[in-house]
N, C-alpha and C positions, 0 to 999 in steps of 0.2 A: 091494138089488140093486146090484152093482158093475158098472162099465163101464170098459173100457180105451180110452184115447183117444190119438191122435197130436197133438202140439201143433205148430201151424203157425208162430205168431209170438207176441210179447208185445204185448198191447194197450195202449191209452192209459192204463189204470188200473193197469198193472203185472201184470195177470192173463195167464196163458197162454191162447191162443185156439186152439180146435180147430174144424174145419169138419165135424164129424160130422153125417151126415144132411143136409148141404147148408146148415144154418144155423150161426151162430156159437155156440159153447159156451165159457164162461169158467171157467178153473181157476186160482184163486190159487196163487202160489208155484211154478208150472210154467214151464219155459223152452222156447224154440223148439227143435224137433228131438227133444224128449223123448217117450217113451211112458210114460203114467201110468195108474195104477189110481185110479178115482174112485167117488164115490157121489152120488146126487141131493141137492140142497138143497131142503128143503120150501118150497113157495111160489115157487120161482124156477126155472122150467123150463129157462132158458138158463145156469144156473150148476151147478157141480159142486164137491164137496169133495175135495181131494187126499188120498188114502189112502197111496199108495206110488209112488215113481218107479221104474219098471221099467227104463227105459233113460235114463240121465242124459246131459245135455248136457255136453260137455267144458268149457263155460264155467261150470258150476255150482260154487259154492264153499260152504264151511261158514259159516252165519250167525254173527255174533259175539255176538249177544244171546240169552240163554236164553228170553226172552219172545217172540222172533220167531215168527210164525205163529199166535200166540194174541192178543197185543196188536195192536191195529189201527193203532198209530202209524207203523210202517214197512211198506211193501209189498214192498221189494226189499232184501235183504241177501245173497241167495244167488246173485248174478250177478257175474261178473268185471267189474272197473272199466271197462275199455275198451269192452266190449259195452254195459254200463249207460249210459255217457256217450254213446255213439253213439245209443242208443235215446232218451235224454232230449232230445238235440238234434233228433232226427227228429220228436219230438212237435210241436215248433214248426214245422219244415219242412212237415210234412203238414197242419197246421192252416192255414198260410198258403196252401198249394196248394189246399186245399178251398175257401178264400175267393177264389181267383183272384188272389192277390197274388204277384207275382214279385219276390223280393228275396234277395240273398246273405245267408246266415246264418253268422255266425262260429262258431268252435269253442266248445263249452260251457266256461264258467269254473266251477271248483269253488270255492264260497264257503262251505263248511261251517265252515271255520276251527276254532275251539276247541269249537264245538257250539252247540246251541240255548241262547239266553239267556232265554227266556220259555216257560212251559208253563202249561197248565190241567189240573189234576188233578181227577178226579171222585170224590166220596165217596158211596157208596150202601150200603144194607143189602142183603145177599145172602141165600142160603139159611140157614135157622135164625137169621135176624136178625143174622148176622155182618157187621161193618163191613168194607168193602173200599175202599181208596183207591188210585187208579191211573188208567190210561187205558182208553178204550173198547176192547172186543174187536173184532176184525176183523169187519166187516159186522154189527155187533150193538150194542145199547145196554148190554149187560152190561159190568161193570167188571172189569178184570184187575188184581188187587192187585199192586203192585210195591214194592220197597224200593231199587231201583237202576235207572238208565237210562243206558246207555253213550254216548248221543249228546248228552248235556247238557254245556254249558259248565261247567268246574270252578267257575265263579262261582256256580253253582246248588247247590253242595254244601250239604247241610242242608235243601234245599227239600222233599224228599219226607218227611223226618222231621218237619219243621214242619207239613206238611199233614196227616199222620197225627194228630199231637197236637191240632191244631185240630178235625179231624173228630171225634175221640173226645170232645172237650169239648162238642161240639154234638150228640152222638147222641140226647140226650133230646128234642130238638125234632122228631126223626123226619122230617126233610126231606132230599131229595137236594141235595147241595152241589157247587158248582164253585169250585175254589180256584185263582186265577190267581197265579202267582209270576213275578216279573221280577228278574233279576240286575242291580242297580244297582252303581255303583262302590263304594258304602259299605255294602252289605248287601242283604238280600232285601226286596223290596217285595211285599206279599201283600194281595190283595183277595178276600174270601170272599163268594160270591153264593149266593142261594137260601134263606138262613136266615130271612128276614123279620125283624120287630122282635124284639129280645132284651131280657130283663129285666136290670136293672143288675148283678145277681149274676153272670150269665153273661158280660156285658161285662167285668166285673172278672176273671173266670177267663181270658178271652182275652187281656187285658192282661198277666197274669202269664206266659202262654205266650209272648207276643211278646217279653217281657223274657228269658225262659229261653232261647229260641232265637235271641236277639239279632237280631230282625228290625229292619230300618231303619224300616219302617212297616207297620202292620196296619190295613186298612180293611174295612168291611162294606158292600157295595153302594156303595162310594165314600165312605162316611161314616167319619171317623176314629175308630179305637178306641185306638190308641197310636202315637206317632211318637218313636222314639229319636233319629233324625236324618233330615232331608229326603233322600229317595233321589235321587241325581243320576247322570247319565251324561255322558260326553264326546262332543260332536259337533264335529269339527274342533278349533278352539281354544276353543270355548264349553263351558260346563257348564250342563246343562239339569236343572232340578228337575222330576221326572216328576209329572204329575197321577195320581191313583189310577186303576188299570186302563188306563194309557196304552198305545197301540199302538206297537210297535217292530218293525223288521225282525227276522226270526227269529234271525239271527246277527249279531254285530258285524262280521265280515268281509263278510257279505252287504250290509249297509248301506254299508260303505266302498267295496265294489266297484261297487255301483250308482251311488254318488255320483261316483266317479272316472271311470266311463264317461260320465256326463253332463257333468262338468266338462271332459273332454278335447275335447268338441265345442263348448263355449261359450267362445269365445276373445275376440271383440271386442264382445260385447254390453255395453251400458251399463245397460239396464233389463230385468230378467227377472221374469216371473210364475211363481210356484211354486204350482200348483193341487193341492188335496188335500195340504196341506203338513205336516199332523200337528205334531209337536213340533219340526220343522225339520231333519230329516236331510239335506235338500238345501239349503234356504234358508241355513242357517248356514255352509255350505261355499261356496255360490254367491256369498255376500256378500263373499268374499275378492277377487272379481273385478268385481262389478257391484252396483248397487242392486237390491233385491229387494222385490217386493210379493207377499205370501203370503196364501192363502185356504184355509179349511177350515171345515166345519160344526161341528167339535169345539171349542167355545169355550175349555174349560180347556187344550187342547193349544195353541191359538193364543196364549193368555195366557202359557203357559210359554215358547213360542218368543220372544215379544216381550220377556219379562223377561230371557231369556238373551242376546238380541241387545244389549239396553241395557247389560248388565253385561260385555260382551266388547269389549276394545279391538282396533283394527286391522281392523274390519269396515266395509264401506260400509253405508249406511242400509238397514234392513229395516223394512218396514211390514207388520204382520200383522193381518188382519181376519177375524172369523167370517163365513162366508157358505156357504149350502147350494148347492153347485154343481150338484146334481141338479135342483133347482127353479129356481135363479137362476144359470145359467151366465153367464160373462162374454160379452157380446155384442161383435160386431165393432167398434163405436165405442169400447168400453172397452179394446179390445186394440190400438188404433192406435199407442200410444207404445212398445209392447214390442218389443225386438230379438229376444227369445226367450221361449218358454213351455215350462215343464216341467210335466207332469202325471203323477201317480202315484195313480190311483184305487183303491178297493177292488175285490174280485173281480168285481163286477158291471160294471166298466168305467165309462166316462164318455161315454155316447152323446150326451146333450144337450150337453155341453161340446164334444165333438168336432165336432158339427154346426155350432156357432158358430165354432169355430176354422177349420173348412173354408171358411167364408165370409169369413175375415179375411185380412189381408195380413201377418201375422207371418211373417218370413222363415225362422225356425228353430223347430221343435218337437221336444222330447225327450219321448218317451212311455215311461214305465216301467209295467210291468204284471206281475201275478202270475197272469194267466189268459190264455193264448194265444188262446182263442176270443173272449173279449170284446175283446181287443186287435185281433184281425183285423177284427171288426165295426167298431170305431172307426177303425182305420186305413183301411178301405175308404171311409169317409166323407171322411177327409182326402185320400186319393188322388183320389177323384171331385171334390174341391174344388180340385184343382190341385197338391197336394203330391206330392213324389217321395220314396219310401221308400228312403233311401240305404244304410242298413246296420242290422243287427239283431244283438244279442249276447245269447244265453241265459245265464243265471246260475243255478247250482245251490246255493241255500242251504238248500232243503228236501231235503237228501240222503236217499236211501233211500225216497223217495216219488215219485209222479208229478207233483208240483207243480214248476213251473219259472218263474223270474222272467225278464224280458227288458227290454232297453233298446234303443229304436229311435230313429233319427235321420231326421227328415222335413224337407225344405226346399221352399220355394216361390220 
């Protein structure tokens, strides 16, 4: 049974929202002002599948990817750039307003740059036992097989072909695989997950494939299979050798933009804490201005940061330590000597650490976040503790999705 709906606005996940019957109904790939023909989605009474656009918005454009609407990687490629950017900035504005936070929000910065430099491809057996390697379908665990993705950094050229080859070599084990590929300066760094222990013969076959596809490194669940050259990336003037499966910002320009926004606010600090430091995208740049003490629960990432710092001339001292900041946040007495604190937690935010910072006397806090909702929760703690949220800048490195990064400046 089909249903014709009028779309009121685009919601926070990128779906068109209709108020049919008084309740919100969500239609992916529909835009405000459109009239669309839809059909129900089994098991989801508030969702509809878009069948046809009867009356199109003047802001609708043609998607540039043939997989758009089937692959779940991108939510929005069908909207004019200026309208899309205004919507994405408003996601942050509305989240702050809902939390009762009053703050000027700067214009959205486009930080897509050359494109995504890291991806996770899924390998699954589909209908008739046919192997599929690609990304998850929209709102589904099904895998959409792909041989090309136009939003990837050219440095990932060959990544999809290599993932297909590795998945085909592992088909006999019959397990679903996740294949993480990161573009390093000197080649592709690949980590295969989900295979479980492998016999020596299969490890040998993977080694040959790594050589054939000229991978910098191939690991399985972080264990080395073959390394042709240690995969490295540049962070400021430093060169960091990546641990297997290392976390990086999605785009190189995104990392640079976030760091530049932070650096522009930290001018006279002599000692800075970098919390949730990872491999050092902030610490290795902050150390051009001040001494840095960095913390993260990921011990291999911390070790990579420390090694890069020691090998780089012209930096002020960096001390990096493993520490679980969710369970053992830095307490006010430990924060006494810092002139500034930067924290960049995972999507779940840093509630425990924010509570300790709120009780501290640190004069400047730079908060970096990839989730406006958890940021608003943590920022409320800081504001209630006497901090003033001076400015906030949204950054769009996850272009064509509802995800938005932000950098906020808080002072006491």
